[in-house]
C-alpha positions as CSV (number, residue, x, y, z in Angstrom):
1,M,-74.9,173.3,176.0
2,V,-74.0,172.7,179.5
3,G,-75.5,176.0,181.0
4,A,-79.4,175.0,180.3
5,L,-78.8,172.1,182.0
6,A,-78.3,174.4,185.2
7,K,-82.0,175.1,185.9
8,S,-82.7,171.2,186.8
9,K,-82.4,170.8,190.8
10,E,-78.8,168.5,190.2
11,K,-76.6,170.4,188.7
12,P,-74.6,168.8,185.9
13,C,-70.9,168.9,186.2
14,S,-69.6,171.8,184.7
15,T,-66.6,170.1,183.3
16,I,-65.4,167.9,180.2
17,D,-63.3,165.2,182.0
18,T,-62.9,162.4,178.9
19,L,-63.2,163.4,175.4
20,I,-63.6,160.8,172.9
21,G,-62.8,162.6,169.4
22,V,-64.3,162.6,165.7
23,T,-61.8,160.3,164.3
24,A,-62.8,157.7,167.5
25,D,-64.0,154.5,166.4
26,L,-64.6,152.9,169.9
27,K,-66.0,149.7,170.4
28,G,-67.1,148.1,173.9
29,N,-68.8,149.7,177.0
30,I,-68.0,152.8,178.7
31,V,-68.5,153.8,182.5
32,F,-67.3,157.4,183.4
33,S,-68.1,159.8,186.0
34,G,-68.1,163.4,185.4
35,G,-68.5,164.7,182.2
36,L,-67.8,162.9,178.6
37,R,-67.9,164.3,175.3
38,I,-68.0,162.2,172.5
39,D,-67.9,163.5,168.9
40,G,-66.9,159.9,167.2
41,K,-68.4,156.6,167.0
42,V,-69.0,154.2,170.2
43,K,-70.5,150.6,169.4
44,G,-71.6,149.3,173.6
45,N,-73.1,151.0,175.8
46,I,-72.3,154.2,177.9
47,T,-73.3,154.1,181.7
48,A,-72.5,156.7,184.2
49,E,-71.2,155.6,187.7
50,D,-73.8,156.5,190.6
51,D,-72.8,159.8,190.2
52,T,-75.8,162.0,190.0
53,N,-73.9,165.2,188.2
54,S,-72.5,163.2,185.4
55,V,-73.7,164.4,181.9
56,L,-73.3,163.3,178.7
57,I,-72.4,165.5,175.4
58,L,-72.9,164.1,172.2
59,G,-71.6,166.5,169.2
60,E,-72.9,166.8,165.6
61,Q,-70.7,163.8,164.4
62,A,-71.0,161.2,167.2
63,E,-72.9,158.0,166.8
64,I,-73.9,155.5,169.6
65,R,-74.6,152.0,169.1
66,G,-76.3,150.6,172.5
67,N,-77.7,151.8,175.9
68,V,-77.2,155.0,177.6
69,T,-77.8,155.5,181.4
70,V,-76.7,158.7,183.0
71,P,-78.1,161.2,184.4
72,H,-77.8,164.1,182.6
73,V,-77.6,164.3,178.3
74,V,-76.9,167.3,176.2
75,S,-77.1,165.8,172.6
76,N,-76.6,166.8,169.0
77,G,-75.7,163.4,167.2
78,K,-77.0,160.1,166.9
79,I,-77.9,157.1,169.3
80,R,-79.1,154.0,168.3
81,G,-80.3,152.4,171.5
82,H,-82.6,153.1,174.8
83,V,-81.9,156.3,177.1
84,H,-82.2,156.1,180.7
85,C,-81.7,159.5,182.3
86,S,-82.4,160.0,185.9
87,A,-82.2,164.1,185.8
88,R,-82.5,166.0,182.3
89,V,-82.3,164.7,178.6
90,E,-81.6,167.5,176.3
91,L,-82.1,167.2,172.5
92,E,-80.2,169.9,170.5
93,S,-81.3,170.4,166.5
94,Q,-79.6,167.7,164.9
95,A,-80.0,165.1,167.2
96,E,-81.4,161.8,166.4
97,I,-82.6,158.7,168.8
98,H,-83.6,155.2,167.4
99,G,-84.9,153.9,170.9
100,D,-87.1,154.7,173.6
101,V,-86.1,157.7,176.0
102,H,-86.8,157.7,180.0
103,Y,-86.1,160.8,181.4
104,R,-87.5,163.3,184.4
105,M,-86.7,166.6,182.7
106,L,-87.1,166.8,178.6
107,G,-85.9,169.9,176.1
108,I,-86.2,169.1,173.0
109,E,-84.7,171.7,170.2
110,S,-86.7,171.9,166.5
111,G,-85.2,169.8,164.0
112,A,-84.6,166.9,166.5
113,A,-86.1,163.4,166.5
114,I,-87.0,160.8,168.5
115,H,-87.8,157.1,166.8
116,G,-89.3,155.4,169.7
117,N,-91.6,156.1,173.6
118,L,-90.9,158.7,175.6
119,V,-90.9,157.7,179.1
120,Q,-91.3,160.5,182.0
121,Q,-89.9,159.1,185.5
122,F,-90.9,160.8,188.6
123,D,-89.6,161.3,191.6
124,E,-90.7,158.5,194.5
125,D,-90.8,160.8,197.4
126,V,-93.9,162.9,195.6
127,V,-96.4,159.7,196.1
128,T,-98.5,160.4,199.1
129,R,-99.9,157.4,200.9
130,L,-102.9,157.5,202.3
131,K,-104.4,156.6,205.4
132,P,-107.4,153.6,206.1
133,V,-110.7,154.7,206.6
134,A,-112.7,153.3,209.0
135,R,-115.7,150.7,208.4
136,R,-118.7,150.7,209.9
137,G,-117.6,152.4,213.1
138,K,-114.4,149.9,213.2
139,A,-111.0,151.0,213.2
140,V,-109.1,149.6,210.2
141,S,-105.9,148.7,211.6
């Protein structure tokens, strides 16, 4: 699962620091860093701290009702909310998202479903500023 993400520039965390088990039913927002795997249910927003290698992994029985804002997501579960991913979203065959997905890189296996808009984010440093052009012999300052 996490191995496929290693091809991106920013490598995700390769360890799971926090596990929310299949019988867990949490209500409230979650803020984390490192690796978070969810196999249960969460009603609330999930946000990674300012950590470019944090990864959220959702198992087959995972259900999220809230927005997700993390650098890397690997999902085989359900999300009812918007997903904002600064690096990569990887959707496995049983993944389902009801909301908009903002991503830089996207991988989707056959069978995964997105009920919302896909919005690709681009690196800001890729935009090239153009120099002003002189008009009728006069320099533009």
